Structure formats: structure tokens, C-alpha cells
C-alpha positions as CSV (number, residue, x, y, z in Angstrom):
1,M,73.9,42.5,79.8
2,S,77.5,42.0,80.8
3,S,78.2,41.4,84.1
4,P,78.7,43.4,86.9
5,I,82.6,44.2,88.1
6,S,82.5,42.1,91.5
7,I,84.2,44.6,94.7
8,L,85.9,43.5,97.9
9,L,85.9,46.7,99.8
10,A,88.5,46.8,102.7
11,D,89.3,49.8,105.2
12,D,89.1,49.9,109.6
13,H,86.9,52.8,109.4
14,P,83.1,51.3,108.9
15,L,81.6,55.1,108.2
16,F,83.8,55.9,105.0
17,R,83.9,52.3,104.2
18,E,80.0,52.3,103.7
19,G,80.5,55.6,101.9
20,V,82.3,53.6,99.3
21,A,80.4,50.9,99.1
22,H,77.2,53.4,99.0
23,S,79.1,55.1,95.6
24,L,80.1,52.2,93.8
25,D,77.1,50.5,94.6
26,A,75.2,53.4,92.7
27,A,76.2,52.7,89.3
28,E,74.9,49.2,87.9
29,D,78.2,48.2,86.3
30,F,80.1,47.4,90.5
31,L,78.8,45.0,93.0
32,V,80.2,45.6,96.4
33,I,80.0,41.8,97.6
34,A,82.0,41.8,101.0
35,Q,83.3,44.3,103.1
36,A,86.3,43.8,105.3
37,C,87.7,45.6,108.4
38,S,91.1,44.4,108.5
39,G,93.9,43.3,105.8
40,E,93.6,39.8,107.1
41,E,90.0,39.7,106.6
42,A,90.4,41.1,103.3
43,V,93.0,38.1,102.5
44,A,90.3,35.2,103.5
45,L,87.3,36.7,101.9
46,A,89.4,37.3,98.5
47,Q,90.4,33.7,98.6
48,R,86.7,32.5,99.3
49,L,85.0,35.0,96.8
50,Q,87.5,35.6,93.9
51,P,86.3,39.0,93.5
52,D,87.0,40.9,90.5
53,M,88.4,44.0,92.5
54,V,90.2,44.3,95.8
55,L,89.9,47.8,97.6
56,L,92.6,48.7,100.3
57,D,93.1,51.1,102.5
58,V,96.8,51.0,103.5
59,N,96.9,51.3,106.7
60,M,94.9,48.9,108.7
61,P,95.7,47.2,112.2
62,G,96.9,44.0,112.1
63,M,98.1,43.1,108.5
64,G,98.2,46.4,106.6
65,G,97.2,47.1,102.8
66,I,100.0,46.2,102.1
67,A,101.1,43.3,103.0
68,A,97.3,42.3,102.1
69,A,97.7,43.3,98.6
70,R,100.9,40.8,98.3
71,D,98.7,37.7,99.9
72,I,96.0,38.6,97.7
73,A,98.2,39.1,94.5
74,A,99.7,35.9,95.3
75,C,96.4,33.3,96.2
76,V,94.3,35.0,93.9
77,P,96.2,36.3,90.5
78,N,93.4,37.8,88.4
79,V,92.3,40.4,90.6
80,R,92.8,43.9,89.9
81,I,93.9,45.7,93.6
82,M,93.8,49.1,94.1
83,M,94.8,51.2,97.1
84,L,92.4,53.7,98.1
85,T,94.3,55.6,101.6
86,V,95.0,58.9,102.8
87,S,98.7,58.5,102.3
88,E,100.8,60.3,100.5
89,D,104.2,58.4,101.1
90,R,106.0,57.7,98.0
91,E,107.0,54.8,99.8
92,S,104.0,53.6,100.7
93,L,103.1,53.9,97.0
94,L,106.4,52.0,95.5
95,A,105.9,49.2,98.4
96,A,101.8,49.2,97.3
97,L,103.2,49.0,93.7
98,K,105.7,46.3,94.2
99,A,103.1,44.6,96.5
100,G,101.1,44.2,93.1
101,A,98.6,46.9,93.4
102,H,97.6,48.2,89.9
103,G,96.0,51.7,91.2
104,Y,97.3,53.9,93.6
105,V,94.3,56.8,95.0
106,L,93.9,59.1,97.7
107,K,90.3,59.5,99.6
108,G,90.1,63.1,98.6
109,V,88.7,61.7,95.5
110,S,85.0,62.6,94.4
111,A,82.6,59.7,93.9
112,G,82.6,59.7,90.4
113,E,86.6,60.2,90.1
114,L,86.1,57.1,92.2
115,R,83.7,55.3,90.1
116,A,86.0,56.4,86.6
117,I,88.9,55.4,88.1
118,T,88.1,51.9,89.5
119,R,86.5,51.0,86.0
120,S,90.1,52.2,84.4
121,I,91.5,49.5,86.5
122,A,89.4,47.6,86.2
123,D,89.7,46.9,82.6
124,G,93.2,46.6,82.7
125,E,94.4,50.2,83.1
126,A,97.2,51.4,86.0
127,Y,96.2,54.5,87.8
128,V,98.6,56.6,90.4
129,T,97.0,60.0,91.7
130,P,98.3,62.7,89.4
131,I,100.8,64.6,92.4
132,L,102.0,61.4,93.4
133,A,103.1,59.7,89.8
134,A,104.7,63.1,89.3
135,E,106.7,62.7,91.9
136,L,108.0,59.4,91.4
137,L,108.8,60.1,87.7
138,T,110.4,63.3,89.4
139,E,112.7,61.1,91.7
140,L,113.3,58.1,89.0
141,S,114.9,60.4,85.9
142,R,117.4,62.0,88.9
143,P,121.1,60.7,87.8
144,S,122.4,58.0,90.2
145,P,125.9,58.3,91.9
146,P,128.0,56.0,89.2
147,D,128.7,52.5,90.2
148,A,126.2,53.2,93.4
149,L,125.7,50.0,94.1
150,S,129.3,48.4,93.5
151,R,129.8,49.6,97.2
152,L,127.4,47.4,98.2
153,T,128.7,43.8,100.5
154,A,126.8,40.5,98.6
155,R,124.4,40.7,102.2
156,E,124.0,44.5,101.7
157,A,122.5,44.1,98.1
158,G,120.1,41.5,98.7
159,I,118.6,43.1,101.4
160,L,118.5,46.3,99.3
161,K,116.6,43.9,96.2
162,L,114.0,42.9,99.2
163,L,113.8,46.6,100.5
164,S,112.7,47.6,97.0
165,Q,110.1,44.7,96.9
166,G,108.2,46.6,99.0
167,L,109.2,44.7,102.5
168,T,109.3,45.6,106.4
169,N,112.5,45.3,108.3
170,R,110.7,42.2,110.0
171,E,109.8,40.8,106.9
172,I,113.3,41.3,105.1
173,G,114.6,39.2,108.7
174,E,112.2,36.7,108.5
175,S,113.1,36.0,104.5
176,I,117.2,35.6,104.9
177,H,116.8,34.9,109.4
178,L,118.6,37.7,110.5
179,A,117.2,39.7,113.7
180,E,115.4,43.3,112.4
181,K,117.8,45.1,114.3
182,T,120.6,44.0,112.5
183,V,118.6,44.0,109.3
184,K,118.1,47.9,110.3
185,H,122.0,48.1,110.7
186,H,122.5,47.2,107.1
187,I,119.8,49.4,105.8
188,T,121.6,52.0,107.9
189,K,124.9,51.3,105.4
190,I,122.9,51.5,102.7
191,L,121.7,54.4,102.8
192,Q,124.9,55.7,103.8
193,K,126.9,54.3,100.8
194,L,123.9,55.3,98.1
195,Q,124.8,58.9,99.8
196,V,120.7,58.6,100.0
197,R,118.3,60.2,102.6
198,S,115.3,57.4,102.6
199,R,114.7,53.9,102.0
200,T,112.5,54.8,98.9
201,E,115.5,56.3,97.5
202,A,117.5,53.7,97.7
203,A,114.6,51.7,96.0
204,V,114.9,54.3,92.9
205,I,118.8,53.4,93.0
206,A,117.8,49.5,92.8
207,I,115.2,50.0,89.7
208,Q,117.2,52.6,87.7
209,H,120.2,49.7,88.0
210,G,117.6,47.2,87.1
211,T,118.2,45.0,90.3
212,V,114.5,44.8,90.6
213,D,111.8,45.8,87.8
214,G,110.1,49.3,88.0
215,P,107.3,50.6,89.5
216,M,103.6,51.3,86.9
217,G,101.8,54.0,87.1
218,R,100.1,56.4,85.3
219,G,98.6,59.7,86.3
220,G,95.1,60.3,85.0
């Protein structure tokens, strides 16, 4: 018999975290080897334990799940990362995929569905909750304004690329040595020039024009 899939589980709600751990441990092919209550703890445990999979909540105190996913993907490149969240925000979905997540699952799934999805992601597949996958594909299929990116300055184009990688305003500012307030001003100008209303729509245009790689997801 092959070794069970080792899992690190991170969520700041102990009752929910214990419930997920119990559901996964009920299957012989899963083994929850550690639990974390913050993104920082999840990164440290992932580096030390080298699990096969990490399940992360998106919203946690301090370092959130998306930032944790980015750090874990960088330091433990072979790990499979799955977001398990209540957030149906498309911007969070896009940012999670850009950070290196292989799956984005809403917390309303049953225990059986959770185990099946976890197995598929562990086996190398990508998964996005079907309703969110459909919405994202709809956005990606919309035609963008012609030469939309040509109206951006070099600085704005650079900020758009970082935005499309899921970075926050603060993280963008730190990477290019600008104040967070200045980054926010640039993003406002970017949205105006691209004739869109949200960061997600701006990121979609960047993907359509090949500025960044598109997200991978599969509804199942």
C-alpha cells in the first residue's frame, strides 16, 4: 500500500479546522500531519515538514492564505496547494491562482466532496468551484478594448503586471519602492484608462494581452 497523502491544514477557526481534519483522517489515503492557525505558522510548518498538500483559508489574521500560498509555493515547490474558503470574490480567486494555488474550493462542500477534490488535486489536477470557474471564464471571454494597454505608461504597465500576480497595493509598493498611496493612485488611473471598474477586470485584460500567464482552473 502506498503512503498516505500528508496534509498541512491552516485555518484560524479551530472548530472548522478540527472538522476538516477529522473528515480527511477518516480516509486511509490521507494523513493530517499538522494544523496551523495563521499564514505565518503554515509557511513555517510547510518548510519544516514538507507535506504533500497544504489546505489554506484565504482570510486569516496577519499573513493571509494567499500570501502564505505564494511563500509556500516558492520554498516547497513540489507541494500541492488548495484554498478552502468562504470567499466567492473573483479577485481572491485570481490572486490565489497567481500565488500558486492548484485548487479553490468553497467551504460549503460535503465531507465526501472535499475528499474527492483533495485527491484530484493531489493527483496533479487543478480544480475551481464550478460556479466561480464559470464566472471567471465568462470574464476571460469578454472582448477587451482595442489597444487597451497602449494607453498605459511604463510605470502603470509594470504595476498592472504586479497587480495581475495577486499582489496587494502594499506589496506592489514595496517591490518597486513606492508609497502605498502612490500605488493606489496609479491603479485608479489604470482602471480609468482601461475603462474597467475593478482590479480583477484589469487583470483579465492583462491576461488576454499576454502580459501575464492566464490562471488554470477546472470545474468538476
